[in-house]
N, C-alpha and C positions, 0 to 999 in steps of 0.2 A: 909644571905648575909654578905660579908666581909666588914669590916669598913675599906675601903682602900683610900679613897678620901680626900684630906685636906678639912676640914670645916665640917667633920662628916657625909658626905653622904655615903651610903652604894653602894658597887658594886655588881650588879646583876649577879649571875653566871648562864650562859645559856648552856643548851645542844642542840645540833643540830642532828637529826636523818633524813638522807636522802641517797637514794641509789645512787645519782649522786654526785661524788666527786667535780664536778664544782660548784654545788650549795652549798655544805657545805663550799668550800673555799670562795665562794662568800659571803656567809652569814657573815663568820668569818671576811673577810676583810672589810666588812660594819660596823659591830659592833666594829671593831678595832678602828673607827673613833669617837666612843663615849668615854666619860670618865668615865661612870658609869655602862658599860655593858661589860662583858667579857665571851668568850665562854671557857668553862671549860671542856667540854666533846663533842665528836664527835662518831657518829656510822654509818656504811654504810647499815645496814638493822635492821629489828626488832629484831632478835635472838641476834645480838652484843648489841643492846640497851639494852634488858633485862639483859644481862649479866653485862654490865657496870652499870647499875642503881642499881645493888645488893649493890654496895659499894658507887657510886657517888650520890649526892643529889642536882642536880641543882635547883637553885630558880625558873626557868621557862625552859620547855622543847619546842623546835620548833620540830614538828613531822611531817614528809612527810605522807600524807594520803595514797597513793598509791606506794607500794614498792613490789618486787617479794617476794614470800614466805610467808612473814608475813606483813600484811598491817599496817598502823598507828593505824587503829581501833583496830585491833587484839592486838597490843602493849598495847594500853590503857586498853582492857579488861584484859589482863594478869596482869598488874600493879594493877588494881582493886582487882584482886584475891589476891594480896599479901598486899593489903590495904596500898600502898605506891605511889599514883599517885601525881606526881609533878604537879604544875600549868602548863597546856599544852596548846600550840597553835598549831592547825593544819594548815599545809601549803599545798597548792595544785596548780596546773597549770592552772586549769579551775574551773568554778562554777559546783558544785555538791551538789544538794540539799540533795540526799540521804546519802552522806558522812557526811554532816552537822548534820542532824538529828541523824545519828548513833554516831558521834563523841560526841554530847551533851549528849546522853544517857549513853556513856561510860565515861563521866567526863571531856570532853575537856572544856577549859575555854574561847577558842578563835578560830577563824577560819579566815584565810587570804590567799589571793591569793599570789603567789611567786613573782609576778612582783611589789610587794609593794616598796615604796620608802623607803630609810633609816629612815627618819624622822617618817614615819607612823609606820614602824617596830619597831623602837626604843620606840616610844610612847606606842604602844601595848604591848610591853615587860614590861614596866614600870607599865602599869596599870594592867596587869595580875599578876604581882610580888606584887602589892599593894593589891590583893584580888578582883579585878573587873573582870567582864567577858566582853569578846569583840566578839559578834556575830554580824556581819553587812553583812549579804548575799547580793549578788548582786541583784539589782532591776530587777524585772520580766518585760517581754515586756508589760504586762498590765499596771504595774505602769509607765514604761516609755512613754507609749501612754497617760497616764494622765498627764505627765510632758510636753510632746509636746502639749498637747491640751490646756495647760495653767493651771498654779498652782494657779492662783489668781482670780478664778472664784466663789469664795465662802467667806463668811464673816470669820473672825478669831478674836480671842481675843488678845489684844496687850500684855497683860501679863498673859498668860495662867498658871494655877496652875502646879507646878512642879509634873512630872511624877515620880512614884516610880522606884526603881531599877527593880522589877519584870515587871512593865509595859513597862520599856525601852527595856527588853529582848522581851517581847511579841511584841512591835512595830517593833522591828529589824527583827522578824521573819515574821510579817505582811508584811514587806518591800520585804521579799524573796517569798512572795506569798503563804505561808503555811496557812492551814486553821485552824479552832479551835482544830479539832482532832489531826492534826499533831503537832500543838503547845503544845498540852497538852502531847502527847507521848514523846515530846522532854524534856518539863521542869518538868514534873511529876505530876501537879495538875489534876484534873478532867476536862472534857470538859466544864462543867458548869461554873467551877471557871475561866477558860480562857476566856469564854464569858462574864462574869463579868468585867475581866481586860479589855476587849475590849471596853465594854460599857463605863467604867471609862476614858479610853484614849479618846474616841471620845468626852465625856462631857468635859474633861480637855481642849482638844486641840480646842473646839468650832466647831466640824465639825460633818458631818452627815453619813459619809461611811469610809470604810477601806482605799480606794484610798487617798481621801483627808486628811486622818490621816496621810499617808506615806508622802504625800507632805508637810504637815504643819510640821511633823517631820525633813524633809529634811531642811526646811525653818529655823528651829530652832537649827539646828546642832545635833538633837538628833540621827540621822542616818548618 
């Protein structure tokens, strides 16, 4: 990161890869409204991105999931082969569970919809630049039904024990409707380890099932 802001804050350098020029210019225009984030690289497709990333090293890469020729997932896999994957946020115009899981396996650090607000996009970039992950898939219809049915029909703890970083990742994927096997495939541990994480999450949140865990996570701002 560049030390370019008075007061000692670092400027986060961002790369934007998207086949739509309007999207690239829109993202650049939004981020120009911030004082600590600047776009230092743009590419219109996966091949151009790989070429430019041989010399450029953005602090965070915003990467379109679906592009003609080479998808964002393909770009991530190619960067993995070079062992030079920058912290990457995948962007898409629609919820895509398959792309989310594939992106996580390929080393992505976040996944966001393109209609995100400037505030949320900037915060996501800052968090990923700081080493955090940002996987907040859209809630499935099953979870939404639970919300519509009422989120306060079960007892909860006033001050639940804080979830670990891994448990927060598991909870986010639970909110996306993924089962233990899919979560294990995405995050790497065994299915048994994920089952233990889920049990710990339920215990810490004081709930008895996955839907209530997601609702409690929403209530606490974990999701």
